[in-house]
C-alpha positions as CSV (number, residue, x, y, z in Angstrom):
1,X,-7.2,1.0,3.2
2,X,-5.5,0.4,-0.1
3,X,-4.6,-3.3,0.6
4,X,-8.2,-4.0,1.7
5,X,-9.6,-2.3,-1.4
6,X,-7.2,-4.3,-3.6
7,X,-8.3,-7.5,-1.9
8,X,-11.9,-6.7,-2.8
9,X,-11.1,-5.8,-6.4
10,X,-8.5,-8.4,-7.5
11,X,-8.7,-12.2,-7.4
12,X,-5.9,-13.7,-5.4
13,X,-4.4,-10.3,-4.4
14,X,-1.1,-10.5,-2.6
15,X,-0.8,-7.6,-0.1
16,X,3.0,-8.2,0.2
17,X,3.3,-7.2,-3.5
18,X,1.7,-3.8,-2.7
19,X,3.9,-3.4,0.4
20,X,7.1,-4.2,-1.5
21,X,6.3,-1.9,-4.5
22,X,4.9,1.2,-2.9
23,X,8.1,2.4,-1.3
24,X,9.9,2.1,-4.7
25,X,7.6,4.4,-6.6
26,X,8.9,7.8,-7.6
27,X,6.4,10.6,-6.8
28,X,3.3,8.3,-6.5
29,X,-0.1,9.8,-6.8
30,X,-3.4,8.2,-5.7
31,X,-6.8,9.1,-7.1
32,X,-9.8,7.6,-5.4
33,X,-13.5,7.4,-6.4
34,X,-16.2,7.6,-3.8
35,X,-19.9,6.9,-3.9
36,X,-22.6,9.3,-2.8
37,X,-22.4,7.6,0.6
38,X,-18.7,8.2,0.9
39,X,-17.8,4.5,0.2
40,X,-14.6,3.9,-1.8
41,X,-15.6,2.6,-5.2
42,X,-12.2,2.5,-6.9
43,X,-8.7,3.9,-7.3
44,X,-5.8,4.6,-9.7
45,X,-2.1,4.9,-8.7
46,X,0.4,6.4,-11.0
47,X,4.1,7.4,-10.6
48,X,6.8,9.2,-12.4
49,X,9.0,7.2,-14.8
50,X,11.1,10.0,-16.2
51,X,10.6,13.8,-16.5
52,X,7.6,13.6,-18.9
53,X,6.1,10.1,-18.4
54,X,3.5,9.1,-15.8
55,X,3.2,5.4,-15.5
56,X,-0.4,4.4,-14.6
57,X,0.4,1.4,-12.5
58,X,-2.5,0.0,-10.6
59,X,-6.2,0.7,-10.4
60,X,-9.5,-1.0,-10.1
61,X,-13.2,-0.7,-9.3
62,X,-15.1,-2.8,-6.7
63,X,-17.2,-5.4,-8.4
64,X,-20.5,-4.0,-7.3
65,X,-19.7,-0.6,-8.9
66,X,-18.3,-1.8,-12.3
67,X,-20.0,-0.8,-15.6
68,X,-20.8,2.7,-14.4
69,X,-18.0,4.6,-16.1
70,X,-16.0,5.0,-12.9
71,X,-12.8,3.6,-14.3
72,X,-13.0,6.0,-17.3
73,X,-13.6,9.0,-15.0
74,X,-10.7,8.0,-12.7
75,X,-8.5,7.8,-15.8
76,X,-9.7,11.2,-16.9
77,X,-8.9,12.8,-13.5
78,X,-5.5,11.1,-13.4
79,X,-4.6,12.4,-16.9
80,X,-5.9,15.9,-16.2
81,X,-3.8,16.0,-13.1
82,X,-0.7,14.6,-15.0
83,X,-1.0,17.2,-17.7
84,X,-1.3,20.0,-15.1
85,X,1.9,18.7,-13.5
86,X,3.8,18.9,-16.8
87,X,3.7,15.2,-17.9
88,X,3.5,14.7,-21.7
89,X,2.7,11.0,-21.8
90,X,0.9,8.3,-19.8
91,X,1.8,4.6,-20.2
92,X,0.2,1.6,-18.8
93,X,0.4,-2.2,-19.1
94,X,-2.6,-4.5,-19.0
95,X,-2.8,-8.2,-19.3
96,X,-4.0,-9.2,-22.7
97,X,-6.9,-11.1,-21.2
98,X,-8.3,-7.9,-19.6
99,X,-10.3,-6.8,-22.7
100,X,-12.4,-4.4,-20.7
101,X,-9.4,-2.3,-19.6
102,X,-7.8,-2.4,-23.0
103,X,-11.0,-1.0,-24.6
104,X,-11.3,1.7,-21.9
105,X,-7.7,2.7,-22.6
106,X,-8.2,2.7,-26.4
107,X,-11.4,4.8,-26.0
108,X,-9.4,7.3,-23.9
109,X,-6.8,7.8,-26.7
110,X,-4.1,5.3,-25.9
111,X,-2.4,3.4,-28.7
112,X,-0.8,0.0,-28.4
113,X,2.9,0.5,-28.1
114,X,4.0,-3.1,-27.7
115,X,3.5,-6.4,-26.0
116,X,5.6,-8.4,-23.5
117,X,5.3,-11.3,-21.1
118,X,5.3,-10.6,-17.4
119,X,7.2,-12.6,-14.8
120,X,4.3,-15.2,-14.6
121,X,4.3,-15.7,-18.4
122,X,1.1,-13.7,-19.0
123,X,0.9,-11.7,-22.2
124,X,0.8,-7.9,-21.4
125,X,-0.2,-5.1,-23.7
126,X,1.7,-1.9,-23.4
127,X,-0.4,1.2,-24.1
128,X,0.7,4.8,-24.3
129,X,-0.9,8.2,-24.9
130,X,0.2,11.7,-25.4
131,X,-1.6,13.9,-22.9
132,X,-2.2,16.9,-25.2
133,X,-4.6,14.6,-27.3
134,X,-7.3,14.4,-24.6
135,X,-10.5,13.2,-26.2
């Protein structure tokens, strides 16, 4: 289900990437958004990166459901869950070209913690937020 959803969401998605990475994640958690008809509209996956840090790794919304606040709601649910589990911080990385996601993150209380280049040479923005500062 997840590989099919990623193929709908991401251009040139490589299902082998997902298959290779998922078994390596520490304490992964998946949050899924459904429409009124039960159709899957989007998801967020996070995993533990230390005792107090949840890394929000991968997420997206199907194209026909974008612009409805679903990504922001999924983020809120993920962060509420993480705070209830005792996490203090959430961190994520987003390609610098993905302005929509960077803005969603900033609006949700993230700050820019750094930048780096990924293995393909794309500029990536590192964003982090303290969970006790929920907006």
